[in-house]
N, C-alpha and C positions, 0 to 999 in steps of 0.2 A: 048711917054710913059706917060708923064705928062698929055697929053690930054686924054689918056684912063682912068686914075684914076679919071679924072674930068668928064668923059662922063656919059651919062644916062645909058649906057649899064653896066658900072661897078657898078653903084648904084643898078641896078636891080639884078645883080649877087650877090652883097653883101647881099641884102635883102633876096634872095632865100637861100643863104648859112646860114644866121642867122636862117631862118625858119627851115631849115633842122636840124641844131644843136639843136635848141630848141625842135623840135619833138623827136629827139633821146634822149635828157635828160629826157623829160616827159615820153617816153616809158620805159626808164630804171627805173625810179622811180616807174612807175606803176607795172613793173615786180617785183621789189623788194618788193612792197606792197602786191602783190598777193601771194607771197611765204609765208609770215607770216600768211596771212588769211587762206591759205590751211593748214598750220601747226596747226593753232588753231582749224580749223574744224576737222582735223584728230585726234587731241588730244581729242576732245569732242566725236567724233563718234567711236573711237577705242574701248573704254570699252563697248559701246552698242553693237558693232559688236561682241566683245568677248562673252558677255552675250547671245546674240541671237544665236551665233554659239554653245555655251555650252548647251543652252536650246534645240536646234535642235538635238544635239547629245544625250541628256538625253531622249528626246521623242523617238528617234530612238532606244535607249537601252530598254526603257519600252515596246515599241511595239515588240521588239525582244523577251523579256522575256515572254510577253503574248503569242506570237506565239509558243515559246518553250513549255510553260505550256500547251497550248491547244494540241499541238502535243503529249506531254507526257500523258495527260489525255486520248486522243484518243488511244494511244498505250496501256495504262493501261487497258482501257475498252476492247480492242481487246484481250489482254492477259487473262483477266478475263473470257471472253467468251470461249476462247480456253481451259482454265483450267477447266471450268465447263463442256465443251464437253468431255474432257479427263476423268473427274470424272464420268460422266454419262456412258461413255463407259466402264470404269473400274467396275462400279457397275453392269452394264449389264453383263459384262464378269464373275464377281464373282457370280452373281445370276445364270447365265447359268451353271457355273462350279458346283455350289452346287446342282442345279437341276439334272445335269447329274449324279453326284455322288449318289444323293438320289434315282434316278430311277434305276441306275445300281445295287445298293444294293438290292433293292426290286426285281429286275430281278433274282438275285441269289436265293432269298427266293422263288420266284415263281417256279424256276427250281426244288427246293427241295420240294415244296408243290404245285403241279399242280392244286389242288382243290381250292387254295386260289384265291379269287377275290378281287382286291385292288381298292380303290378309293383315289387318293391323295387329301389332304386337307391342307389348310393353316390356322394357328391360327390367328384370326383377333382381338381378344380382351381377356383380362383377368380381373378378379376381384382382385385388389391388396389387398383387405382386407380378401380374402379367404385363410386361411392357408393351405387348401387342394389343392390349385392350379388348380381349375377347369378353363376351358377356352371354348371359342366359336370358331368353325371352319366355313369356308365359303362354306360348302356343306350341303345339306339337302335332304328332301324327293324327290324333283324334280331331284336330281342326283342319287337317289337310296339308300340313307341312311335310316336306320331304327333304331328305339329305341333298345338298348342293343347290337348294333353292336360293336365288339371289336375295339379298336383304338391302333395301334402299331407303332413302329419305328424299323429300322434295328439295329442289334447289330454290334459291332465292326468287327466281322469276316464276317459279311454280309451273313451268312448262315442260320440264324434264326431270327425270329422277337422278339421284346421286348415289353411286355405288358405295355401300358401307362394308359389305362382306358377303359371306354365304353360310348356309346352314351346314355345319360339320357333323353334328350329331342331332338326330331327331328322336326325342322321347315321346311318351304318350301325351303329355300335356305341357312339356317344356322342351326347349331346344337350345343348343349351343351355337353361337355365331363366331366365326373366325373373321377378323376384319382385314381391310386392305393394308394394314400396317404389318401383317404377319407374312413371313416367308412361305407359309403354307398356301397362300393365295397367289394364283397366277392368272392374269387376265390379259387378253389381247387388247392393245390400246393404240390410239393414234393421236398425233397432234392435229387438232381440229382445223388449224389454219393451214399448215403445210402438208397435211395428210401423210406425214411420215409415220410409219407403223413401228410398234415395238412391243415389249412385254412389261407389264406392271406387276410388281411384287413388293414384298417388304424385306427389311433387313434390320438387324439389331441396332446398327449405327443410326439408320434413318428413323426407326421407331422411337428411339430415345429423344428425338427432336419432334416427334409427332408427325413424321413424314413417311412417305413411301417412295419407291424408285421406279423409273422407267428406263429400260435398256433399249437403245436404238442403234441402227447401223451407223458406221463411221461417216457415211455420206449424208446423214440426215440434216435437215435445216431447222430442226426444232429450236425454239428460242425461249428465253425467260419471258414470262407473262402470257405465253400461249396456254390453252386449255387442252387437257388430255381427256379423251372419251373412249368408251369401249367400242371395239370393232364388231362384236357379235360373233367372232370366229369361235368355232368349237361348240356353239350352241348352249354354253353354260350361262352366259350373260347376254341380255338383249343388247343391240347396238345403240350407240349414242347416249349411254348413261354417263353422266359426268363423273370423272375420277378426281380431278383437281387441277390446280394451276402449277405450271413449271416455274420453280423459283431459282433453279440453278441448272446449268447444262455444262458438262465437262467430260473429257475422255476418261475412260476407266484406267486402272493401273497398267493394263496390258496394251492400252491404246488400240484395241480391236473393236471397240464400240464406244458409244456415247452414253453416259449415265445422267439422267435428269432427275433431280429431286422434285418431288411433287407435294404440295400442300393440299391435303384432301379437301374436297368441297364440303364435307361434313365434319363437324367437330366431334370426332369419334369418342373422345373421353367424356363428353357431356351429353350424349344422346340419352333421351328418356323413352321415346317412342320411335318405332320403325315400321316399315311395311315389308312383308315377305311376298316376293313375286312367286306365286304358286303356279302360274302359267303365263306364257307370252308367245307371240308369234314365232313359229319355227321350233317350239319346245315340244 
């Protein structure tokens, strides 16, 4: 045994053992050193990683908001288009409904007056400074309109026409209408109840109140609440067209006649559509 500890083999084994232990110690120290280095690196990089992660999340949120806003704008535009379509359809429906009512009323008048020839017309412009409410319609000579043709609308009962005025100027495709509020219009009229006759015309004073006037003889029995209609005298207007309701009856300033104020049967200032009487019995 003593010879073994003294032999070269023992010395080689001792050296190898020493080398192995030394290697193990060095490896352990290196491992212990690496751990602190990793910890330091982690401590430095962790905040950066957190900021990067937060920035990425923020950018994702921003892009999501942009996407949602874009989708909302697109949806809003779609709803606007649908709403506009519904409004147009509603306008078309209301227009068609009004036209049907308008024509049905005149169909009844036509049945009561087979000699009447109608031409529907739309009011396309007004003079806002004209107290007598004259207006322009979209029909003229090319459609059969003539100067002095009566212009009417239907009454509430739909059985008779209501006088609006007459064609004062007939152009090729447009015409001017003078209304019953104007002094330029003169129409033979009578109290439908008492049969007292008179002359209907306009005046500035009456027109400012939306009225026209009827002059009757001093002996007339016309009274408030009675209706005035056309007599048909002179052939300019057919008979029995409604003019309006008498709302006041009083002697004029000279006391040679009675003047009745008349509220027209048609709301002259709000009319949109009228009928031109291009022909009637006796014309």
